C-alpha positions in Angstrom: 0.1 0.2 0.1 1.4 3.5 -1.0 2.2 5.8 2.1 3.4 9.3 2.4 7.0 9.8 3.7 6.7 11.7 7.0 9.9 13.1 8.4 11.9 14.2 11.6 14.4 16.5 10.9 17.5 18.9 12.1 17.8 21.9 13.5 20.3 24.6 13.1 21.4 27.2 15.4 22.6 29.9 14.2 24.2 33.5 15.3 21.1 35.6 14.1 18.4 32.6 14.9 15.6 32.9 17.7 13.0 31.0 19.2 10.0 31.3 16.9 10.2 28.1 15.3 8.1 27.1 18.4 4.9 28.4 16.8 5.3 25.3 14.6 4.9 23.1 17.6 8.7 21.9 17.6 10.9 21.5 20.6 14.0 23.5 19.8 17.4 22.6 21.5 18.1 26.5 22.3 16.9 30.1 21.6 19.3 30.6 18.9 17.4 28.3 16.1 17.8 29.8 12.7 16.9 27.0 10.6 14.8 23.7 10.3 15.9 21.4 7.2 12.4 20.1 6.9 13.0 18.0 3.7 16.4 17.3 3.5 18.9 14.4 2.1 21.5 16.8 2.2 24.5 15.0 4.6 24.8 18.2 6.3 21.2 17.6 7.8 19.5 14.2 7.0 15.9 14.2 7.6 14.7 10.7 9.0 11.4 8.9 7.9 9.0 8.4 10.7 6.1 6.3 9.7 5.8 3.2 7.6 8.2 0.7 6.0 11.1 3.0 6.1 10.6 4.1 9.8 14.3 5.2 11.0 16.0 5.2 7.4 17.5 8.4 6.1 15.9 10.1 3.2 19.0 9.9 1.1 19.0 6.2 1.7 15.5 5.8 0.9 16.2 7.7 -2.5 19.3 5.6 -3.4 17.6 2.4 -2.9 14.0 2.8 -3.9 14.2 5.0 -6.9 10.3 3.6 -8.0 9.1 6.1 -5.3 10.7 9.0 -7.0 9.5 8.2 -10.4 12.5 6.5 -11.1 14.6 9.6 -11.0 18.1 10.0 -12.8 19.4 12.5 -10.6 22.4 11.1 -8.7 21.3 13.2 -5.3 17.8 13.9 -3.9 17.6 17.5 -5.9 15.3 19.4 -3.6 15.3 20.8 0.0 12.9 22.4 2.1 13.8 24.6 5.1 11.9 27.2 7.7 14.0 30.0 8.5 13.5 32.5 11.6 15.6 35.8 11.2 15.8 36.8 14.7 18.4 39.3 13.2 19.7 40.2 9.5 21.6 37.2 7.9 24.7 38.0 6.2 25.1 39.4 2.5 25.3 36.2 0.4 25.3 34.9 -2.8 25.2 31.0 -3.9 27.0 29.5 -6.9 25.3 27.9 -10.1 25.6 24.2 -10.7 29.0 24.5 -13.0 31.0 26.4 -10.7 29.7 24.7 -7.4 30.6 21.4 -8.8 33.9 22.3 -9.7 34.8 24.7 -6.4 32.3 22.8 -3.8 32.0 19.2 -5.3 28.0 19.7 -5.2 24.9 21.3 -6.9 24.6 25.0 -7.0 21.7 26.7 -4.8 18.7 28.1 -6.6 16.1 28.8 -4.3 12.9 30.7 -3.3 11.3 32.0 -0.4 7.7 31.9 0.7 7.0 35.0 3.5 5.3 32.7 6.4 5.4 36.1 8.5 7.1 39.5 8.6 7.1 42.5 11.5 6.1 45.6 10.1 8.5 47.4 8.0 10.4 44.3 7.6 12.9 44.3 4.6 14.8 42.1 2.6 18.4 42.6 0.1 17.1 41.5 -3.3 19.8 42.2 -5.7 22.1 45.0 -6.0 22.7 48.3 -7.7 26.3 47.7 -9.1 26.2 48.3 -13.0 29.1 46.1 -13.7 32.0 44.1 -12.4 34.6 47.1 -11.7 31.6 49.2 -9.9 30.6 46.2 -7.7 34.2 45.7 -6.7 34.8 49.2 -6.0 31.7 49.4 -4.0 32.6 46.2 -2.0 36.2 47.6 -1.3 34.7 51.2 -0.7 32.3 49.4 2.0 29.7 51.4 0.3 27.1 49.0 1.4 24.1 51.3 1.6 24.4 52.5 -2.0 25.3 48.9 -3.0 22.6 46.8 -1.5 18.9 46.7 -2.9 16.4 46.9 0.1 12.8 46.0 -0.4 10.0 45.7 2.2 8.1 42.3 2.7 5.1 41.0 4.1 3.3 37.8 4.9 2.4 36.0 1.7 5.0 37.6 -0.7 7.0 35.2 -2.7 10.6 35.8 -4.2 12.3 33.8 -6.6 16.3 34.0 -5.9 18.0 31.8 -8.7 22.0 31.4 -7.8 24.1 34.5 -8.6 21.6 36.8 -6.8 23.0 38.9 -4.2 20.3 38.5 -1.0 19.7 38.8 2.6 16.6 37.7 4.7 15.8 40.7 7.0 15.1 40.7 11.0 11.7 40.0 12.1 10.9 37.6 9.3 10.4 33.6 8.9 10.1 32.1 5.7 9.6 28.5 3.8 12.5 28.2 1.6 12.6 25.4 -1.2 16.2 25.2 -2.9 18.4 22.9 -4.7 20.0 20.4 -2.4 23.1 22.4 -1.6 24.9 23.7 1.3 27.2 26.2 -0.9 26.9 29.7 0.3 29.3 32.6 -0.2 29.2 35.5 2.6 30.2 38.9 1.4 29.4 41.1 4.2 28.3 40.4 7.6 27.6 43.8 9.2 31.1 43.2 11.1 29.4 40.7 13.5 31.6 38.7 16.0 30.7 34.9 17.0 30.7 33.5 20.2 34.3 33.5 20.5 34.4 37.4 19.9 35.7 36.4 16.0 34.4 38.0 12.9 32.9 35.3 10.7 34.8 34.2 7.5 34.1 35.7 4.4 34.2 34.7 0.7 34.5 37.9 -1.3 36.3 36.6 -4.2 34.4 33.8 -4.8 31.2 35.7 -4.4 32.6 38.3 -6.7 32.9 35.4 -9.8 29.2 34.4 -9.1 27.2 37.3 -8.6 25.1 38.4 -11.6 23.7 42.1 -12.2 20.2 43.0 -12.6 17.4 41.6 -10.6 15.5 38.4 -11.2 12.5 38.7 -13.3 9.3 38.6 -11.5 6.6 35.7 -12.6 3.1 36.6 -11.6 1.6 33.7 -9.5 -1.3 31.6 -11.3 -4.4 31.4 -9.0 -6.8 28.7 -9.9 -10.2 28.2 -7.7 -12.1 25.1 -7.1 -14.2 23.3 -4.3 -12.6 24.2 -1.2 -9.1 24.6 -2.7 -7.6 27.9 -4.2 -4.2 26.9 -5.8 -1.0 29.7 -6.4 1.0 28.6 -8.6 4.3 30.7 -7.9 6.9 29.3 -10.1 7.7 26.6 -12.6 10.9 26.4 -14.2 13.8 24.0 -14.7 14.7 23.5 -11.3 11.3 23.2 -9.3 7.6 24.1 -9.3 6.2 25.8 -6.4 2.8 26.0 -5.4 0.7 27.3 -1.9 -2.6 25.0 -1.2 -5.6 27.0 0.6 -7.8 24.2 1.7 -11.2 25.0 3.3 -12.9 21.8 2.9 -12.8 18.1 1.5 -10.4 18.5 -1.9 -9.5 15.3 -4.1 -6.3 15.4 -5.9 -4.1 13.7 -8.6 -0.4 13.6 -9.0 0.9 13.5 -12.3 3.8 11.0 -12.9 5.8 12.7 -9.8 6.6 13.2 -6.3 5.7 16.0 -4.2 7.3 17.5 -1.1 4.5 19.1 1.1 5.1 21.6 4.1 1.7 22.3 6.2 2.5 26.1 7.3 -0.9 26.7 8.7 -4.0 24.7 10.0 -5.0 21.4 10.7 -6.6 18.8 9.0 -6.2 15.2 7.4 -4.4 13.7 4.4 -6.5 10.3 2.9 -4.8 8.0 0.9 -6.2 4.5 0.0 -8.8 5.0 2.7 -6.0 5.7 5.4 -6.1 8.7 7.1 -3.1 10.9 8.3 -3.8 13.8 10.6 -2.2 17.1 9.6 -0.8 20.1 11.8 1.1 23.0 11.3 4.8 22.4 11.2 4.2 18.5 9.3 6.6 18.1 6.2 5.8 14.8 4.0 6.7 13.5 0.7 4.0 12.4 -1.6 5.9 9.5 -3.4 5.5 8.9 -7.1 3.4 5.4 -6.6 0.6 7.8 -4.8 -1.7 8.6 -7.9 -4.9 10.2 -6.1 -5.2 11.6 -2.7 -7.5 13.8 -0.4 -7.3 16.7 1.8 -9.8 18.1 4.4 -9.7 20.7 7.1 -8.8 24.0 7.1 -5.1 24.0 6.1 -2.3 26.1 4.1 0.4 24.0 2.3 3.6 25.0 0.3 4.2 22.0 -2.2 7.1 21.8 -4.8 8.1 19.2 -7.4 11.8 18.9 -8.9 12.1 19.6 -12.4 14.0 17.1 -14.4 
C-alpha cells in the first residue's frame, strides 16, 4: 500500500536565529535556532522517515535504494531541500553559485532557491539584488564599504514570494520567517556580515573572491503567480522552471487531488486537517512535512490548511 513519507528533521543554531519556530509546535534545542531542514537528503542535515516500512531510515538512503518511489529519477542526489528560517537578526549578505561553479569548487549542486514569507514584522526588509552596473563598479563598492549604496532593500509582508536564482545577492532581514525551497546544496558565499562577531569574539569568514566570481547583475524577472479556484481549494502557482515548481494550497474543506507522474514535497504552514490515501487517514498539523511518493496517484485533503508544495524539474 502506498504511503506518504513523514519526516523528522534537523535544527540548525545560528548567530541570527531565535525561538519563533516554537510556533510550529517544535521542541527547540535553544533560543538561537535559525533553520529547520524540514525535508532534506543533504549530508549536512538528514531527514529521518518516521512512519511506515522505511521508519528510521534517512531520506538519502530511501532515495538511493528505492527510486521507484521517486519516479525512477536519474538524478544522483535527491534534488530539493525544504527549510523554514527564523531571522531574529539580519542574515549575512550572501550569494550562491550555479551548478557548474559549485560542482567545480564545492563538489555539489549549485543553489537556486525561492522564499515564501510566512510572517514578517511591520516594515521588515530583505536585500534582493544590488545596484552595481558592472563588475568593476561592484568591486569598487565592496572595497570602499559602500554597502548602503550597493544593497537593494525592499519591504516585505506575509504571503510574498521571491525567486532567488543562483548569482543573486540576497539577505533575509530581521523579523522574517520564510519557507525556503532550494536545490539540495549548502554552498553559500558570504560577502558582508555587518562586522558581527561569533560567540568566540571572531569576525565570521567572508568569501568575497568567490562571491564576486558568481554574482550576477540586475534583479530576477518577477513571475506573476497563477491562481486557480475550485471547490474548497485555492491553488497559487508561484513558479515553474527547470529547477522546481512551487505552489501554495489553501484548503477549506474536502478536496481530491491527482499526482501527475512525479513526487511532491509538502509542508503544512498553517491550520490542521487530514490527508487521506487509499482509505487511510493521516492527521496533519502546522509544522508537518511529508513527501507524496510517485506511487501515490490520488489523495484527498480535508480541514482548514495551508501548504507549500514543490516538485523537482528533471
